[in-house]
Structures are given as structure tokens and as C-alpha cells.
Phi, psi and omega in degrees: 000137183271165177294331176300319183292320180296318178297318180295317183294321179298311177309312174304314180297320180294311188301308183303314188294313183300313184298325187267355176086020177265145170266120177282118187250331184207138179234134168241151179253132182237124177228192182297331181274003186280132187273125180051065186294328182288324178292324176292314182302306179301317178299315193283325177291324175293313178298327182274351187059039185292145171280330182200162173244134189247129176218156184294334176206168172296329180305328179295339179264003178059207181287348184267005186304321179294315178297320175302328180300341183285340179259322186204154177293135165266135178239128176218169178313316189293333178151199182249142167244108179297147174304135171274120185301151175261128186254105183291350173273001180278000000 
């Protein structure tokens, strides 16, 4: 990913957060070398007490985005994936 791509993605994240009424407080960068990226995102969101994780597209969550929604609400240009509540009886 080039610096130009990173800057574009950051502008998109800032716009999505603003449009949805979130205060952007922390940004992490995930790339192909990131170990266990979904775990890192979920951990960071929990540590920061985040209401949501914002990304330019669901593509940024890879194939694990659905699993991430068990931990936190996901926000992208395409829309919102609300956090999936945990049912301890299942």
C-alpha cells in the first residue's frame, strides 16, 4: 500500500466517522504482515472502549469481518453492520 493509498483511506475513515456521528480517537494500520489482524482490531476496539470500527469498505476486514461483528459494530461507506449480541445459552 502506498502512502497515497493510506492517506485516501484515512480521509475516508474520517468522513465515515463524521457522517455517522462518531469521534475518531484511534487509528490502527493493518497490512499483509499484521499477525492475527481481526484479533488485533477486536482487542484494540475493546481496549479503547470503541463503539465502532470504521473502514473504507468491508474488504478491509477480509473474510473475517463477520466474526469481528461479534465484538464491535462495523462502519463502512456501504453501511453499518451492527454488533452481534452474544447469547451465552448457545
